[in-house]
C-alpha distance (Angstrom), angle and dihedral (degrees) to the residues before:
residue distance angle dihedral
M1 . . .
A2 3.81 . .
T3 3.80 109.8 .
K4 3.81 106.2 141.7
Q5 3.81 96.4 74.3
D6 3.75 130.7 49.1
V7 3.79 118.8 -108.4
L8 3.81 94.7 -108.9
S9 3.81 91.6 56.6
L10 3.80 90.5 50.8
I11 3.80 90.8 48.6
E12 3.79 90.2 53.7
Q13 3.81 91.8 49.3
T14 3.82 95.5 48.2
Y15 3.81 98.1 36.3
P16 3.86 96.1 102.0
T17 3.83 90.6 57.5
L18 3.81 96.7 47.1
S19 3.78 124.1 109.7
P20 3.83 119.4 -120.1
S21 3.81 90.9 -99.3
A22 3.78 91.7 48.3
R23 3.79 90.2 48.7
S24 3.79 88.9 55.8
I25 3.79 88.2 56.7
A26 3.79 91.2 44.8
N27 3.81 91.9 50.9
Y28 3.78 91.5 49.1
L29 3.82 94.1 49.8
Q30 3.80 92.4 46.3
Q31 3.79 89.0 54.2
N32 3.82 93.4 40.2
P33 3.83 106.7 31.4
L34 3.79 92.2 165.1
A35 3.82 88.1 67.9
I36 3.82 88.9 73.0
V37 3.80 90.6 71.5
S38 3.81 102.6 20.7
Q39 3.83 103.8 47.2
T40 3.78 134.4 62.9
S41 3.79 124.4 -128.7
A42 3.79 88.8 -101.9
E43 3.81 92.2 53.5
I44 3.81 92.4 48.2
A45 3.82 89.6 48.8
E46 3.80 91.4 50.5
N47 3.80 92.7 48.2
T48 3.80 92.5 49.6
N49 3.81 98.6 39.9
T50 3.78 90.7 -119.1
S51 3.81 133.2 110.1
K52 3.79 134.4 -96.2
A53 3.80 88.3 -112.4
T54 3.81 90.8 55.1
V55 3.81 90.6 49.1
S56 3.81 90.6 50.1
R57 3.82 91.4 50.0
F58 3.80 89.6 48.0
F59 3.80 93.3 56.9
R60 3.80 91.9 43.7
Q61 3.79 88.2 53.8
L62 3.81 88.2 55.5
G63 3.79 89.3 54.6
Y64 3.80 102.0 -98.2
D65 3.79 127.9 121.4
S66 3.81 90.5 -132.3
Q67 3.80 144.7 -24.2
Q68 3.80 87.8 -84.6
G69 3.80 89.0 56.4
A70 3.80 90.2 53.4
K71 3.80 90.0 49.4
Q72 3.81 92.7 51.3
A73 3.79 91.8 46.8
Q74 3.80 90.3 51.0
L75 3.79 91.7 50.0
A76 3.82 90.7 47.3
L77 3.79 90.1 54.3
R78 3.80 90.7 53.0
E79 3.80 89.4 48.3
S80 3.81 88.5 56.1
G81 3.81 90.6 53.8
V82 3.81 103.0 -96.6
P83 3.85 110.1 143.9
I84 3.80 104.2 -113.7
F85 3.81 132.6 147.1
T86 3.79 111.1 -110.5
Q87 3.83 98.8 157.0
G88 3.77 135.6 35.0
S89 3.78 131.1 -102.9
S90 3.81 89.9 -89.6
L91 3.81 90.7 78.3
D92 3.80 110.9 133.3
Q93 3.80 101.0 -129.3
T94 3.80 93.8 -170.9
A95 3.79 92.6 52.1
Q96 3.81 90.7 47.6
E97 3.80 92.9 51.1
L98 3.79 90.7 48.8
K99 3.80 89.7 49.6
N100 3.83 91.4 51.6
L101 3.81 91.4 48.9
S102 3.81 92.3 46.6
L103 3.81 93.8 49.0
T104 3.79 90.7 47.0
F105 3.79 98.9 50.0
E106 3.79 94.8 38.6
G107 3.80 87.4 59.2
L108 3.83 96.0 51.0
R109 3.79 119.2 90.9
P110 3.83 114.5 -135.9
E111 3.80 92.7 -140.2
T112 3.81 90.4 53.8
L113 3.79 92.1 49.8
N114 3.80 90.4 49.3
E115 3.80 92.5 49.9
I116 3.80 92.6 48.6
S117 3.80 92.9 45.9
E118 3.80 91.8 50.4
R119 3.80 91.2 49.7
L120 3.82 90.5 49.4
A121 3.79 88.9 51.8
K122 3.81 97.9 46.7
A123 3.83 103.6 34.6
S124 3.80 116.9 112.6
R125 3.80 87.3 -127.1
V126 3.80 138.3 1.0
T127 3.79 121.2 -145.5
L128 3.80 120.7 -164.1
I129 3.82 118.2 -161.7
G130 3.80 124.9 -171.3
F131 3.79 137.3 157.5
R132 3.81 131.4 -162.0
N133 3.82 110.5 -25.1
A134 3.81 91.1 6.2
Y135 3.81 94.2 58.1
P136 3.84 97.6 78.6
L137 3.81 89.3 48.6
A138 3.79 90.6 51.8
L139 3.81 89.1 47.5
H140 3.81 91.0 52.7
F141 3.82 91.1 45.9
R142 3.82 89.5 53.5
Q143 3.80 92.5 48.8
Q144 3.80 91.3 52.2
L145 3.80 95.7 46.2
Q146 3.80 91.9 47.6
Q147 3.79 87.9 61.5
V148 3.81 90.8 65.8
R149 3.82 108.8 23.9
H150 3.80 143.6 28.4
S151 3.82 129.7 -115.1
V152 3.80 105.1 38.1
R153 3.81 117.7 150.0
L154 3.79 135.7 -177.1
L155 3.81 125.4 -140.8
P156 2.93 142.8 -124.7
Q157 3.79 98.8 34.1
P158 3.83 113.6 -147.7
G159 3.79 111.0 -80.6
Q160 3.80 93.2 0.2
T161 3.81 134.0 116.4
L162 3.80 122.9 -123.6
G163 3.80 102.9 -136.9
E164 3.80 98.7 87.8
D165 3.81 92.9 44.0
I166 3.82 94.2 49.8
H167 3.81 89.4 47.3
D168 3.82 88.1 53.4
I169 3.82 94.5 58.7
L170 3.82 112.4 130.7
D171 3.80 123.9 -128.2
D172 3.80 94.7 -111.3
E173 3.80 96.0 34.7
V174 3.82 120.8 125.6
I175 3.80 118.3 -140.2
V176 3.79 119.9 -159.1
L177 3.79 110.2 -162.4
L178 3.80 116.6 -166.7
G179 3.80 118.4 -163.8
F180 3.78 130.1 154.9
R181 3.79 131.8 -176.5
R182 3.80 116.1 -54.7
R183 3.79 88.8 40.1
T184 3.80 119.8 178.2
R185 3.80 120.4 -95.9
Q186 3.81 87.4 -115.2
F187 3.80 91.6 62.4
K188 3.81 94.9 80.6
K189 3.79 91.4 51.2
V190 3.80 91.2 50.0
V191 3.82 90.3 52.7
E192 3.81 89.6 50.7
A193 3.81 91.9 48.6
L194 3.82 90.4 52.5
Q195 3.81 96.3 51.8
G196 3.78 111.4 128.3
R197 3.81 91.6 28.9
T198 3.80 127.5 102.1
T199 3.79 98.0 -95.3
V200 3.79 127.7 170.7
L201 3.80 115.0 -163.7
I202 3.81 118.1 -155.3
T203 3.79 107.4 -167.4
D204 3.79 147.9 132.5
P205 3.84 121.4 -92.4
T206 3.83 92.2 -81.8
G207 3.81 90.0 63.0
Q208 3.80 91.7 66.6
V209 3.81 87.2 92.1
Y210 3.82 85.5 83.2
N211 3.81 96.7 52.6
Q212 3.82 92.9 109.6
Q213 3.82 92.5 53.1
V214 3.81 101.6 51.5
S215 3.80 135.7 53.8
H216 3.81 96.9 -119.3
V217 3.81 137.1 5.3
L218 3.79 120.0 -154.3
V219 3.81 110.2 -167.6
C220 3.80 120.1 -151.7
H221 3.81 124.2 -171.0
L222 3.81 116.3 -132.1
G223 3.82 100.5 179.8
N224 3.81 130.5 -121.4
E225 3.79 102.0 -142.2
S226 3.82 97.4 85.6
P227 3.82 125.1 54.4
F228 3.82 92.0 -113.8
D229 3.79 129.4 51.2
S230 3.79 119.9 -109.9
Y231 3.80 118.3 -131.7
A232 3.80 95.7 -169.0
A233 3.82 91.6 108.4
P234 3.83 97.9 51.6
M235 3.80 90.7 43.9
S236 3.80 89.4 51.7
L237 3.80 90.4 48.3
I238 3.81 90.2 51.6
S239 3.80 89.3 51.6
M240 3.80 90.9 50.8
L241 3.80 93.4 49.7
C242 3.81 93.1 47.9
N243 3.80 91.5 49.4
R244 3.79 90.0 51.7
V245 3.80 91.6 48.1
F246 3.80 87.9 52.7
G247 3.81 88.4 52.6
F248 3.82 93.0 50.9
L249 3.81 92.9 48.7
G250 3.80 94.8 45.5
D251 3.82 114.0 167.7
A252 3.80 92.9 11.7
A253 3.80 90.2 59.0
S254 3.78 92.0 46.7
R255 3.80 91.4 51.9
Q256 3.80 91.0 50.5
T257 3.81 94.2 49.7
Q258 3.80 90.1 48.7
A259 3.79 92.1 50.1
I260 3.81 91.6 48.9
S261 3.81 91.4 47.5
A262 3.80 89.2 52.7
L263 3.81 90.0 52.4
Y264 3.80 90.8 50.1
E265 3.79 88.1 55.5
N266 3.81 95.2 44.3
L267 3.81 91.5 49.1
D268 3.82 91.8 43.4
E269 3.81 89.7 -131.0
L270 3.80 101.9 143.7
E271 3.77 134.9 53.4
P272 3.80 114.3 -103.6
């Protein structure tokens, strides 16, 4: 059964070979992609003036066992991170974000967060690694930690390889690896190269496959209802960890933030 491509791509590929009735179904689904996951075969048939049998043949021609098979394949693609409509425009974005945040923080153990925060505060150096959609989160994490402690670096550096930097990891260094669905092929090799180190993985539920290879896994929920993933939960988690690091460092963190604020003023970098 076809599962690697979304239904609309398969429709486009097979369109020249479709019968007139099947093309009516194809046209309807291209104009109403949500119908693939929200309507039954009978509803699609009614909306295209065809029959359930014609709809069934149409999906078999695309490579699916049935319309239900196409629906499940479409939902599986969204679960893997592919931007696909699975709900209508009536989606309550606020409610969805709150759900993602609730699921994320309900699944995090306070003792684990405390242990990780203390390690981030006391390590000789912290290394943050992120690829693709995780890179801006790692960049933000670095910027926040640098406000309160020394020796925080971000990898990979633009245009640079990782080998020499991973080899340079210190014995008491903490590595925070960020990787969300649709991770690069290199990600698995990086996890393997970091085995034996103190590594914290911040990921979505699909990243739990690495939980035996890292020290800690912090799972964030990104949602499946909208075409694009939401990173509100991981950004909130980063904020929580940085606040806790600040708490562990106490006066030392306050002195560093004051010194940095003075430099901002001396360099005239920020608006008054």
